[in-house]
All heavy atoms as a GROMACS GRO file, in nm:
protein
  601
    1MET      N    1   2.071  10.715   2.336
    1MET     CA    2   2.190  10.753   2.408
    1MET      C    3   2.307  10.659   2.378
    1MET      O    4   2.421  10.700   2.382
    1MET     CB    5   2.161  10.754   2.559
    1MET     CG    6   2.277  10.801   2.641
    1MET     SD    7   2.242  10.837   2.813
    1MET     CE    8   2.211  10.676   2.878
    2ALA      N    9   2.281  10.534   2.346
    2ALA     CA   10   2.387  10.436   2.327
    2ALA      C   11   2.482  10.470   2.212
    2ALA      O   12   2.598  10.433   2.216
    2ALA     CB   13   2.327  10.298   2.305
    3SER      N   14   2.435  10.541   2.110
    3SER     CA   15   2.520  10.568   1.995
    3SER      C   16   2.574  10.711   1.992
    3SER      O   17   2.647  10.746   1.900
    3SER     CB   18   2.443  10.540   1.866
    3SER     OG   19   2.334  10.630   1.855
    4GLU      N   20   2.540  10.794   2.089
    4GLU     CA   21   2.587  10.931   2.090
    4GLU      C   22   2.736  10.937   2.120
    4GLU      O   23   2.785  10.866   2.207
    4GLU     CB   24   2.511  11.013   2.194
    4GLU     CG   25   2.364  11.027   2.162
    4GLU     CD   26   2.288  11.098   2.274
    4GLU    OE1   27   2.350  11.142   2.372
    4GLU    OE2   28   2.166  11.107   2.262
    5ARG      N   29   2.806  11.027   2.050
    5ARG     CA   30   2.950  11.042   2.074
    5ARG      C   31   2.974  11.118   2.204
    5ARG      O   32   3.063  11.083   2.281
    5ARG     CB   33   3.014  11.117   1.957
    5ARG     CG   34   3.162  11.139   1.977
    5ARG     CD   35   3.226  11.205   1.859
    5ARG     NE   36   3.367  11.229   1.886
    5ARG     CZ   37   3.448  11.287   1.803
    5ARG    NH1   38   3.406  11.327   1.684
    5ARG    NH2   39   3.575  11.306   1.834
    6PHE      N   40   2.896  11.224   2.226
    6PHE     CA   41   2.915  11.306   2.346
    6PHE      C   42   2.797  11.289   2.440
    6PHE      O   43   2.682  11.282   2.398
    6PHE     CB   44   2.930  11.453   2.308
    6PHE     CG   45   3.060  11.482   2.239
    6PHE    CD1   46   3.067  11.488   2.102
    6PHE    CD2   47   3.176  11.502   2.314
    6PHE    CE1   48   3.188  11.514   2.038
    6PHE    CE2   49   3.297  11.527   2.250
    6PHE     CZ   50   3.303  11.534   2.113
    7LEU      N   51   2.828  11.284   2.569
    7LEU     CA   52   2.728  11.268   2.673
    7LEU      C   53   2.722  11.395   2.758
    7LEU      O   54   2.823  11.461   2.779
    7LEU     CB   55   2.765  11.150   2.763
    7LEU     CG   56   2.784  11.016   2.694
    7LEU    CD1   57   2.850  10.916   2.788
    7LEU    CD2   58   2.650  10.964   2.646
    8THR      N   59   2.604  11.426   2.808
    8THR     CA   60   2.589  11.535   2.903
    8THR      C   61   2.630  11.485   3.041
    8THR      O   62   2.640  11.364   3.064
    8THR     CB   63   2.443  11.585   2.908
    8THR    OG1   64   2.362  11.477   2.958
    8THR    CG2   65   2.394  11.631   2.772
    9LEU      N   66   2.652  11.577   3.134
    9LEU     CA   67   2.687  11.534   3.269
    9LEU      C   68   2.575  11.452   3.334
    9LEU      O   69   2.606  11.353   3.402
    9LEU     CB   70   2.725  11.654   3.356
    9LEU     CG   71   2.856  11.726   3.316
    9LEU    CD1   72   2.895  11.827   3.423
    9LEU    CD2   73   2.968  11.630   3.289
   10PRO      N   74   2.447  11.487   3.315
   10PRO     CA   75   2.343  11.398   3.370
   10PRO      C   76   2.348  11.257   3.311
   10PRO      O   77   2.325  11.159   3.383
   10PRO     CB   78   2.213  11.470   3.334
   10PRO     CG   79   2.250  11.614   3.328
   10PRO     CD   80   2.389  11.613   3.267
   11ASP      N   81   2.382  11.245   3.181
   11ASP     CA   82   2.397  11.113   3.120
   11ASP      C   83   2.510  11.035   3.188
   11ASP      O   84   2.494  10.917   3.221
   11ASP     CB   85   2.429  11.123   2.970
   11ASP     CG   86   2.315  11.176   2.887
   11ASP    OD1   87   2.198  11.167   2.932
   11ASP    OD2   88   2.342  11.227   2.776
   12VAL      N   89   2.623  11.101   3.208
   12VAL     CA   90   2.739  11.038   3.271
   12VAL      C   91   2.704  10.997   3.415
   12VAL      O   92   2.735  10.886   3.458
   12VAL     CB   93   2.862  11.130   3.269
   12VAL    CG1   94   2.977  11.070   3.348
   12VAL    CG2   95   2.905  11.158   3.125
   13ALA      N   96   2.637  11.086   3.487
   13ALA     CA   97   2.597  11.056   3.625
   13ALA      C   98   2.509  10.933   3.629
   13ALA      O   99   2.524  10.846   3.715
   13ALA     CB  100   2.526  11.176   3.687
   14ASP      N  101   2.417  10.923   3.534
   14ASP     CA  102   2.327  10.808   3.527
   14ASP      C  103   2.404  10.680   3.498
   14ASP      O  104   2.381  10.577   3.562
   14ASP     CB  105   2.220  10.834   3.421
   14ASP     CG  106   2.112  10.727   3.420
   14ASP    OD1  107   2.058  10.698   3.529
   14ASP    OD2  108   2.084  10.674   3.311
   15ILE      N  109   2.496  10.685   3.404
   15ILE     CA  110   2.574  10.567   3.367
   15ILE      C  111   2.659  10.519   3.485
   15ILE      O  112   2.668  10.399   3.512
   15ILE     CB  113   2.663  10.596   3.243
   15ILE    CG1  114   2.575  10.614   3.119
   15ILE    CG2  115   2.768  10.487   3.222
   15ILE    CD1  116   2.645  10.672   2.999
   16LEU      N  117   2.721  10.613   3.556
   16LEU     CA  118   2.808  10.576   3.669
   16LEU      C  119   2.731  10.555   3.799
   16LEU      O  120   2.789  10.513   3.898
   16LEU     CB  121   2.915  10.684   3.690
   16LEU     CG  122   3.018  10.700   3.578
   16LEU    CD1  123   3.111  10.816   3.609
   16LEU    CD2  124   3.096  10.572   3.557
   17ASN      N  125   2.601  10.588   3.795
   17ASN     CA  126   2.516  10.578   3.914
   17ASN      C  127   2.572  10.662   4.030
   17ASN      O  128   2.586  10.613   4.143
   17ASN     CB  129   2.498  10.431   3.955
   17ASN     CG  130   2.380  10.414   4.049
   17ASN    OD1  131   2.286  10.492   4.047
   17ASN    ND2  132   2.386  10.311   4.131
   18ILE      N  133   2.609  10.787   3.998
   18ILE     CA  134   2.657  10.882   4.097
   18ILE      C  135   2.576  11.011   4.081
   18ILE      O  136   2.502  11.027   3.984
   18ILE     CB  137   2.808  10.911   4.083
   18ILE    CG1  138   2.842  10.970   3.946
   18ILE    CG2  139   2.889  10.784   4.109
   18ILE    CD1  140   2.987  11.011   3.930
   19SER      N  141   2.595  11.103   4.174
   19SER     CA  142   2.520  11.228   4.167
   19SER      C  143   2.578  11.320   4.060
   19SER      O  144   2.694  11.305   4.018
   19SER     CB  145   2.523  11.300   4.302
   19SER     OG  146   2.652  11.351   4.327
   20LEU      N  147   2.498  11.416   4.019
   20LEU     CA  148   2.543  11.514   3.922
   20LEU      C  149   2.658  11.596   3.978
   20LEU      O  150   2.755  11.626   3.907
   20LEU     CB  151   2.426  11.606   3.882
   20LEU     CG  152   2.455  11.709   3.774
   20LEU    CD1  153   2.510  11.644   3.647
   20LEU    CD2  154   2.329  11.788   3.743
   21SER      N  155   2.653  11.629   4.107
   21SER     CA  156   2.762  11.707   4.167
   21SER      C  157   2.893  11.627   4.170
   21SER      O  158   3.001  11.683   4.149
   21SER     CB  159   2.726  11.757   4.306
   21SER     OG  160   2.700  11.650   4.392
   22GLN      N  161   2.885  11.497   4.191
   22GLN     CA  162   3.006  11.413   4.186
   22GLN      C  163   3.062  11.410   4.044
   22GLN      O  164   3.184  11.415   4.025
   22GLN     CB  165   2.975  11.271   4.232
   22GLN     CG  166   2.950  11.258   4.380
   22GLN     CD  167   2.901  11.119   4.417
   22GLN    OE1  168   2.806  11.068   4.359
   22GLN    NE2  169   2.967  11.058   4.514
   23THR      N  170   2.974  11.402   3.946
   23THR     CA  171   3.016  11.402   3.806
   23THR      C  172   3.083  11.533   3.770
   23THR      O  173   3.190  11.535   3.707
   23THR     CB  174   2.895  11.378   3.713
   23THR    OG1  175   2.826  11.261   3.756
   23THR    CG2  176   2.938  11.361   3.570
   24TYR      N  177   3.023  11.643   3.813
   24TYR     CA  178   3.080  11.776   3.787
   24TYR      C  179   3.219  11.786   3.850
   24TYR      O  180   3.313  11.837   3.786
   24TYR     CB  181   2.986  11.882   3.844
   24TYR     CG  182   3.031  12.023   3.821
   24TYR    CD1  183   3.033  12.079   3.694
   24TYR    CD2  184   3.072  12.102   3.928
   24TYR    CE1  185   3.074  12.210   3.673
   24TYR    CE2  186   3.113  12.234   3.908
   24TYR     CZ  187   3.114  12.286   3.781
   24TYR     OH  188   3.156  12.415   3.760
   25ALA      N  189   3.235  11.736   3.971
   25ALA     CA  190   3.366  11.739   4.038
   25ALA      C  191   3.470  11.659   3.960
   25ALA      O  192   3.585  11.701   3.948
   25ALA     CB  193   3.353  11.688   4.180
   26LEU      N  194   3.430  11.545   3.903
   26LEU     CA  195   3.522  11.462   3.826
   26LEU      C  196   3.575  11.537   3.702
   26LEU      O  197   3.694  11.527   3.671
   26LEU     CB  198   3.455  11.332   3.781
   26LEU     CG  199   3.431  11.227   3.889
   26LEU    CD1  200   3.349  11.111   3.832
   26LEU    CD2  201   3.562  11.177   3.947
   27VAL      N  202   3.488  11.609   3.632
   27VAL     CA  203   3.535  11.681   3.514
   27VAL      C  204   3.609  11.809   3.552
   27VAL      O  205   3.705  11.847   3.485
   27VAL     CB  206   3.423  11.711   3.412
   27VAL    CG1  207   3.367  11.584   3.353
   27VAL    CG2  208   3.314  11.796   3.468
   28ARG      N  209   3.566  11.872   3.660
   28ARG     CA  210   3.634  11.995   3.705
   28ARG      C  211   3.778  11.968   3.748
   28ARG      O  212   3.868  12.047   3.722
   28ARG     CB  213   3.559  12.060   3.821
   28ARG     CG  214   3.434  12.135   3.784
   28ARG     CD  215   3.464  12.261   3.708
   28ARG     NE  216   3.561  12.344   3.778
   28ARG     CZ  217   3.544  12.466   3.818
   28ARG    NH1  218   3.433  12.527   3.793
   28ARG    NH2  219   3.639  12.531   3.879
   29ASN      N  220   3.801  11.855   3.817
   29ASN     CA  221   3.937  11.826   3.863
   29ASN      C  222   4.020  11.751   3.758
   29ASN      O  223   4.135  11.721   3.781
   29ASN     CB  224   3.936  11.753   3.997
   29ASN     CG  225   3.888  11.611   3.991
   29ASN    OD1  226   3.888  11.548   3.886
   29ASN    ND2  227   3.846  11.558   4.104
   30GLY      N  228   3.961  11.721   3.643
   30GLY     CA  229   4.034  11.658   3.534
   30GLY      C  230   4.045  11.507   3.543
   30GLY      O  231   4.106  11.444   3.457
   31GLU      N  232   3.987  11.448   3.646
   31GLU     CA  233   3.992  11.302   3.660
   31GLU      C  234   3.917  11.235   3.544
   31GLU      O  235   3.959  11.132   3.493
   31GLU     CB  236   3.931  11.262   3.794
   31GLU     CG  237   3.962  11.122   3.835
   31GLU     CD  238   3.916  11.090   3.977
   31GLU    OE1  239   3.901  11.183   4.058
   31GLU    OE2  240   3.894  10.972   4.003
   32LEU      N  241   3.806  11.295   3.504
   32LEU     CA  242   3.729  11.251   3.388
   32LEU      C  243   3.741  11.361   3.284
   32LEU      O  244   3.706  11.476   3.310
   32LEU     CB  245   3.582  11.229   3.426
   32LEU     CG  246   3.485  11.197   3.313
   32LEU    CD1  247   3.525  11.070   3.240
   32LEU    CD2  248   3.343  11.183   3.368
   33LYS      N  249   3.794  11.327   3.168
   33LYS     CA  250   3.816  11.427   3.063
   33LYS      C  251   3.684  11.471   3.000
   33LYS      O  252   3.604  11.388   2.959
   33LYS     CB  253   3.907  11.372   2.952
   33LYS     CG  254   4.041  11.325   3.002
   33LYS     CD  255   4.124  11.440   3.049
   33LYS     CE  256   4.261  11.390   3.091
   33LYS     NZ  257   4.328  11.478   3.183
   34GLY      N  258   3.663  11.602   2.997
   34GLY     CA  259   3.544  11.658   2.936
   34GLY      C  260   3.579  11.788   2.866
   34GLY      O  261   3.690  11.839   2.879
   35ILE      N  262   3.484  11.838   2.790
   35ILE     CA  263   3.504  11.966   2.721
   35ILE      C  264   3.385  12.056   2.751
   35ILE      O  265   3.276  12.008   2.784
   35ILE     CB  266   3.517  11.948   2.567
   35ILE    CG1  267   3.393  11.880   2.509
   35ILE    CG2  268   3.644  11.870   2.533
   35ILE    CD1  269   3.390  11.878   2.356
   36GLN      N  270   3.410  12.186   2.741
   36GLN     CA  271   3.302  12.283   2.753
   36GLN      C  272   3.274  12.340   2.615
   36GLN      O  273   3.367  12.378   2.544
   36GLN     CB  274   3.339  12.394   2.849
   36GLN     CG  275   3.336  12.350   2.993
   36GLN     CD  276   3.360  12.465   3.087
   36GLN    OE1  277   3.467  12.524   3.085
   36GLN    NE2  278   3.261  12.497   3.167
   37ILE      N  279   3.146  12.344   2.578
   37ILE     CA  280   3.110  12.392   2.445
   37ILE      C  281   2.998  12.494   2.454
   37ILE      O  282   2.926  12.500   2.555
   37ILE     CB  283   3.068  12.276   2.351
   37ILE    CG1  284   2.949  12.201   2.410
   37ILE    CG2  285   3.183  12.181   2.327
   37ILE    CD1  286   2.885  12.103   2.314
   38GLY      N  287   2.985  12.571   2.350
   38GLY     CA  288   2.874  12.666   2.339
   38GLY      C  289   2.893  12.790   2.424
   38GLY      O  290   2.986  12.801   2.504
   39GLY      N  291   2.801  12.883   2.405
   39GLY     CA  292   2.805  13.010   2.476
   39GLY      C  293   2.788  12.995   2.626
   39GLY      O  294   2.840  13.075   2.704
   40ARG      N  295   2.717  12.891   2.667
   40ARG     CA  296   2.695  12.869   2.810
   40ARG      C  297   2.796  12.774   2.871
   40ARG      O  298   2.784  12.735   2.986
   40ARG     CB  299   2.554  12.818   2.834
   40ARG     CG  300   2.450  12.925   2.806
   40ARG     CD  301   2.318  12.885   2.864
   40ARG     NE  302   2.230  12.838   2.758
   40ARG     CZ  303   2.122  12.767   2.777
   40ARG    NH1  304   2.086  12.733   2.897
   40ARG    NH2  305   2.048  12.729   2.677
   41LYS      N  306   2.896  12.736   2.790
   41LYS     CA  307   3.004  12.649   2.838
   41LYS      C  308   2.952  12.522   2.902
   41LYS      O  309   2.991  12.484   3.012
   41LYS     CB  310   3.095  12.724   2.936
   41LYS     CG  311   3.156  12.850   2.882
   41LYS     CD  312   3.276  12.815   2.801
   41LYS     CE  313   3.347  12.944   2.761
   41LYS     NZ  314   3.453  12.919   2.671
   42GLN      N  315   2.862  12.456   2.834
   42GLN     CA  316   2.806  12.331   2.886
   42GLN      C  317   2.907  12.218   2.870
   42GLN      O  318   2.976  12.208   2.770
   42GLN     CB  319   2.677  12.297   2.812
   42GLN     CG  320   2.567  12.396   2.838
   42GLN     CD  321   2.440  12.360   2.764
   42GLN    OE1  322   2.441  12.285   2.668
   42GLN    NE2  323   2.328  12.413   2.812
   43TRP      N  324   2.915  12.134   2.972
   43TRP     CA  325   3.009  12.022   2.971
   43TRP      C  326   2.957  11.908   2.886
   43TRP      O  327   2.839  11.875   2.889
   43TRP     CB  328   3.031  11.970   3.113
   43TRP     CG  329   3.119  12.056   3.196
   43TRP    CD1  330   3.079  12.147   3.291
   43TRP    CD2  331   3.261  12.061   3.195
   43TRP    NE1  332   3.187  12.206   3.348
   43TRP    CE2  333   3.302  12.156   3.291
   43TRP    CE3  334   3.359  11.994   3.122
   43TRP    CZ2  335   3.435  12.185   3.315
   43TRP    CZ3  336   3.492  12.024   3.146
   43TRP    CH2  337   3.529  12.118   3.242
   44ARG      N  338   3.050  11.845   2.814
   44ARG     CA  339   3.023  11.722   2.740
   44ARG      C  340   3.140  11.628   2.763
   44ARG      O  341   3.255  11.670   2.771
   44ARG     CB  342   3.008  11.747   2.589
   44ARG     CG  343   2.886  11.830   2.552
   44ARG     CD  344   2.757  11.757   2.584
   44ARG     NE  345   2.641  11.831   2.541
   44ARG     CZ  346   2.573  11.917   2.617
   44ARG    NH1  347   2.613  11.942   2.741
   44ARG    NH2  348   2.467  11.978   2.571
   45VAL      N  349   3.109  11.501   2.772
   45VAL     CA  350   3.211  11.398   2.790
   45VAL      C  351   3.199  11.302   2.673
   45VAL      O  352   3.090  11.248   2.646
   45VAL     CB  353   3.192  11.323   2.924
   45VAL    CG1  354   3.290  11.208   2.936
   45VAL    CG2  355   3.203  11.419   3.042
   46GLU      N  356   3.310  11.282   2.605
   46GLU     CA  357   3.310  11.187   2.494
   46GLU      C  358   3.298  11.045   2.550
   46GLU      O  359   3.360  11.011   2.650
   46GLU     CB  360   3.439  11.203   2.414
   46GLU     CG  361   3.434  11.136   2.279
   46GLU     CD  362   3.549  11.176   2.189
   46GLU    OE1  363   3.639  11.249   2.233
   46GLU    OE2  364   3.547  11.132   2.074
   47ARG      N  365   3.215  10.966   2.486
   47ARG     CA  366   3.189  10.830   2.533
   47ARG      C  367   3.320  10.752   2.551
   47ARG      O  368   3.337  10.678   2.648
   47ARG     CB  369   3.097  10.758   2.436
   47ARG     CG  370   3.056  10.619   2.481
   47ARG     CD  371   2.949  10.561   2.394
   47ARG     NE  372   2.822  10.629   2.411
   47ARG     CZ  373   2.737  10.607   2.511
   47ARG    NH1  374   2.768  10.521   2.604
   47ARG    NH2  375   2.624  10.672   2.518
   48THR      N  376   3.415  10.768   2.458
   48THR     CA  377   3.542  10.696   2.470
   48THR      C  378   3.620  10.740   2.594
   48THR      O  379   3.688  10.657   2.657
   48THR     CB  380   3.630  10.714   2.345
   48THR    OG1  381   3.654  10.853   2.323
   48THR    CG2  382   3.565  10.652   2.222
   49LYS      N  383   3.611  10.867   2.631
   49LYS     CA  384   3.679  10.917   2.752
   49LYS      C  385   3.614  10.858   2.877
   49LYS      O  386   3.683  10.827   2.974
   49LYS     CB  387   3.678  11.069   2.759
   49LYS     CG  388   3.753  11.136   2.646
   49LYS     CD  389   3.898  11.097   2.648
   49LYS     CE  390   3.974  11.163   2.535
   49LYS     NZ  391   4.111  11.113   2.523
   50LEU      N  392   3.483  10.842   2.875
   50LEU     CA  393   3.414  10.779   2.988
   50LEU      C  394   3.458  10.633   3.000
   50LEU      O  395   3.486  10.585   3.111
   50LEU     CB  396   3.263  10.789   2.972
   50LEU     CG  397   3.180  10.718   3.079
   50LEU    CD1  398   3.210  10.774   3.218
   50LEU    CD2  399   3.032  10.730   3.047
   51GLU      N  400   3.467  10.563   2.889
   51GLU     CA  401   3.511  10.423   2.892
   51GLU      C  402   3.655  10.412   2.941
   51GLU      O  403   3.689  10.320   3.016
   51GLU     CB  404   3.495  10.358   2.754
   51GLU     CG  405   3.351  10.344   2.708
   51GLU     CD  406   3.262  10.264   2.804
   51GLU    OE1  407   3.312  10.170   2.869
   51GLU    OE2  408   3.143  10.297   2.814
   52GLU      N  409   3.741  10.508   2.903
   52GLU     CA  410   3.879  10.510   2.952
   52GLU      C  411   3.881  10.533   3.103
   52GLU      O  412   3.958  10.469   3.175
   52GLU     CB  413   3.960  10.619   2.883
   52GLU     CG  414   3.993  10.591   2.739
   52GLU     CD  415   4.054  10.710   2.666
   52GLU    OE1  416   4.094  10.810   2.733
   52GLU    OE2  417   4.061  10.705   2.543
   53TYR      N  418   3.798  10.625   3.150
   53TYR     CA  419   3.789  10.653   3.293
   53TYR      C  420   3.748  10.527   3.370
   53TYR      O  421   3.806  10.493   3.473
   53TYR     CB  422   3.689  10.767   3.319
   53TYR     CG  423   3.657  10.784   3.466
   53TYR    CD1  424   3.745  10.851   3.549
   53TYR    CD2  425   3.541  10.731   3.520
   53TYR    CE1  426   3.718  10.864   3.685
   53TYR    CE2  427   3.513  10.743   3.655
   53TYR     CZ  428   3.602  10.810   3.736
   53TYR     OH  429   3.575  10.822   3.870
   54ILE      N  430   3.649  10.455   3.318
   54ILE     CA  431   3.602  10.333   3.384
   54ILE      C  432   3.713  10.228   3.385
   54ILE      O  433   3.737  10.164   3.488
   54ILE     CB  434   3.474  10.280   3.314
   54ILE    CG1  435   3.358  10.379   3.338
   54ILE    CG2  436   3.439  10.141   3.363
   54ILE    CD1  437   3.235  10.351   3.253
   55ALA      N  438   3.783  10.211   3.274
   55ALA     CA  439   3.893  10.113   3.267
   55ALA      C  440   4.003  10.149   3.367
   55ALA      O  441   4.057  10.062   3.436
   55ALA     CB  442   3.949  10.105   3.126
   56ASP      N  443   4.036  10.279   3.376
   56ASP     CA  444   4.137  10.324   3.472
   56ASP      C  445   4.092  10.299   3.615
   56ASP      O  446   4.172  10.262   3.701
   56ASP     CB  447   4.169  10.472   3.452
   56ASP     CG  448   4.245  10.502   3.324
   56ASP    OD1  449   4.297  10.406   3.262
   56ASP    OD2  450   4.252  10.620   3.285
   57ALA      N  451   3.963  10.318   3.642
   57ALA     CA  452   3.909  10.295   3.776
   57ALA      C  453   3.922  10.147   3.812
   57ALA      O  454   3.955  10.113   3.926
   57ALA     CB  455   3.764  10.342   3.785
   58TYR      N  456   3.896  10.058   3.717
   58TYR     CA  457   3.914   9.915   3.742
   58TYR      C  458   4.060   9.883   3.773
   58TYR      O  459   4.090   9.807   3.865
   58TYR     CB  460   3.867   9.830   3.622
   58TYR     CG  461   3.720   9.796   3.626
   58TYR    CD1  462   3.633   9.853   3.535
   58TYR    CD2  463   3.670   9.706   3.719
   58TYR    CE1  464   3.497   9.822   3.537
   58TYR    CE2  465   3.535   9.674   3.721
   58TYR     CZ  466   3.450   9.733   3.630
   58TYR     OH  467   3.316   9.702   3.633
   59SER      N  468   4.152   9.943   3.697
   59SER     CA  469   4.296   9.919   3.720
   59SER      C  470   4.340   9.969   3.857
   59SER      O  471   4.412   9.900   3.929
   59SER     CB  472   4.379   9.988   3.612
   59SER     OG  473   4.354   9.932   3.488
   60SER      N  474   4.296  10.091   3.895
   60SER     CA  475   4.336  10.144   4.027
   60SER      C  476   4.276  10.062   4.139
   60SER      O  477   4.341  10.042   4.241
   60SER     CB  478   4.297  10.287   4.050
   60SER     OG  479   4.258  10.356   3.945
   61THR      N  480   4.153  10.016   4.120
   61THR     CA  481   4.090   9.933   4.222
   61THR      C  482   4.166   9.802   4.237
   61THR      O  483   4.193   9.757   4.350
   61THR     CB  484   3.943   9.906   4.188
   61THR    OG1  485   3.875  10.031   4.180
   61THR    CG2  486   3.877   9.817   4.292
   62ALA      N  487   4.205   9.741   4.127
   62ALA     CA  488   4.280   9.615   4.132
   62ALA      C  489   4.413   9.636   4.203
   62ALA      O  490   4.454   9.553   4.284
   62ALA     CB  491   4.302   9.561   3.991
   63ALA      N  492   4.481   9.747   4.175
   63ALA     CA  493   4.608   9.776   4.241
   63ALA      C  494   4.588   9.796   4.391
   63ALA      O  495   4.667   9.748   4.472
   63ALA     CB  496   4.673   9.899   4.179
   64SER      N  497   4.481   9.864   4.429
   64SER     CA  498   4.452   9.886   4.570
   64SER      C  499   4.420   9.754   4.641
   64SER      O  500   4.461   9.732   4.754
   64SER     CB  501   4.333   9.979   4.588
   64SER     OG  502   4.362  10.106   4.537
   65LEU      N  503   4.347   9.668   4.574
   65LEU     CA  504   4.312   9.539   4.633
   65LEU      C  505   4.434   9.451   4.654
   65LEU      O  506   4.440   9.374   4.750
   65LEU     CB  507   4.210   9.466   4.544
   65LEU     CG  508   4.070   9.526   4.539
   65LEU    CD1  509   3.984   9.451   4.439
   65LEU    CD2  510   4.005   9.527   4.676
   66ALA      N  511   4.532   9.465   4.568
   66ALA     CA  512   4.654   9.385   4.581
   66ALA      C  513   4.729   9.421   4.709
   66ALA      O  514   4.801   9.338   4.764
   66ALA     CB  515   4.744   9.407   4.460
   67ASP      N  516   4.710   9.542   4.759
   67ASP     CA  517   4.777   9.587   4.880
   67ASP      C  518   4.704   9.548   5.008
   67ASP      O  519   4.757   9.564   5.118
   67ASP     CB  520   4.795   9.739   4.879
   67ASP     CG  521   4.889   9.784   4.767
   67ASP    OD1  522   4.972   9.703   4.722
   67ASP    OD2  523   4.877   9.901   4.726
   68LEU      N  524   4.582   9.497   4.997
   68LEU     CA  525   4.504   9.461   5.115
   68LEU      C  526   4.545   9.322   5.166
   68LEU      O  527   4.587   9.237   5.087
   68LEU     CB  528   4.355   9.460   5.082
   68LEU     CG  529   4.291   9.595   5.050
   68LEU    CD1  530   4.146   9.575   5.012
   68LEU    CD2  531   4.302   9.689   5.169
   69PRO      N  532   4.530   9.299   5.296
   69PRO     CA  533   4.560   9.164   5.348
   69PRO      C  534   4.460   9.062   5.294
   69PRO      O  535   4.348   9.097   5.256
   69PRO     CB  536   4.546   9.182   5.500
   69PRO     CG  537   4.465   9.305   5.520
   69PRO     CD  538   4.486   9.391   5.398
   70ASP      N  539   4.501   8.937   5.292
   70ASP     CA  540   4.416   8.830   5.240
   70ASP      C  541   4.296   8.800   5.330
   70ASP      O  542   4.194   8.752   5.285
   70ASP     CB  543   4.496   8.701   5.220
   70ASP     CG  544   4.592   8.713   5.104
   70ASP    OD1  545   4.567   8.794   5.014
   70ASP    OD2  546   4.694   8.641   5.105
   71SER      N  547   4.310   8.827   5.460
   71SER     CA  548   4.199   8.800   5.552
   71SER      C  549   4.163   8.927   5.629
   71SER      O  550   4.241   9.021   5.637
   71SER     CB  551   4.238   8.690   5.650
   71SER     OG  552   4.351   8.731   5.725
   72VAL      N  553   4.045   8.925   5.683
   72VAL     CA  554   3.996   9.040   5.760
   72VAL      C  555   4.071   9.042   5.894
   72VAL      O  556   4.077   8.941   5.963
   72VAL     CB  557   3.844   9.029   5.784
   72VAL    CG1  558   3.794   9.142   5.870
   72VAL    CG2  559   3.771   9.021   5.653
   73PRO      N  560   4.131   9.157   5.930
   73PRO     CA  561   4.200   9.165   6.058
   73PRO      C  562   4.103   9.145   6.173
   73PRO      O  563   3.991   9.195   6.172
   73PRO     CB  564   4.259   9.306   6.060
   73PRO     CG  565   4.232   9.366   5.927
   73PRO     CD  566   4.137   9.278   5.854
   74VAL      N  567   4.146   9.072   6.273
   74VAL     CA  568   4.063   9.047   6.391
   74VAL      C  569   4.098   9.150   6.495
   74VAL      O  570   4.214   9.169   6.530
   74VAL     CB  571   4.089   8.904   6.445
   74VAL    CG1  572   4.008   8.879   6.571
   74VAL    CG2  573   4.059   8.801   6.338
   75ASP      N  574   3.996   9.218   6.546
   75ASP     CA  575   4.014   9.319   6.648
   75ASP      C  576   4.044   9.250   6.781
   75ASP      O  577   3.968   9.164   6.824
   75ASP     CB  578   3.890   9.408   6.659
   75ASP     CG  579   3.910   9.528   6.749
   75ASP    OD1  580   4.019   9.540   6.810
   75ASP    OD2  581   3.817   9.610   6.757
   76ALA      N  582   4.151   9.287   6.847
   76ALA     CA  583   4.192   9.223   6.972
   76ALA      C  584   4.091   9.244   7.083
   76ALA      O  585   4.084   9.166   7.177
   76ALA     CB  586   4.329   9.276   7.015
   77GLU      N  587   4.008   9.348   7.073
   77GLU     CA  588   3.911   9.378   7.179
   77GLU      C  589   3.778   9.307   7.159
   77GLU      O  590   3.689   9.322   7.241
   77GLU     CB  591   3.890   9.530   7.188
   77GLU     CG  592   4.015   9.604   7.228
   77GLU     CD  593   3.992   9.754   7.235
   77GLU    OE1  594   3.875   9.796   7.248
   77GLU    OE2  595   4.091   9.828   7.226
   78SER      N  596   3.759   9.234   7.054
   78SER     CA  597   3.630   9.169   7.027
   78SER      C  598   3.598   9.058   7.119
   78SER      O  599   3.659   8.975   7.159
   78SER     CB  600   3.622   9.118   6.885
   78SER     OG  601   3.634   9.223   6.795
   0.00000   0.00000   0.00000
């Protein structure tokens, strides 16, 4: 699997450690770029597109973290 150009959705799900339905949703909504091939329109994700998706996820997470406060808010009712 390490040298394959195209991955199946189960392969992608395994790599990302998410469910197959979550993986399908990612390609259906275009968040993760994939293609449909063959008569049965099976999904394939190019390994480079998966790596781009992961890099983008790291960038968005870093941006989100920058907006969080430095310390945990203390609940006044505690």
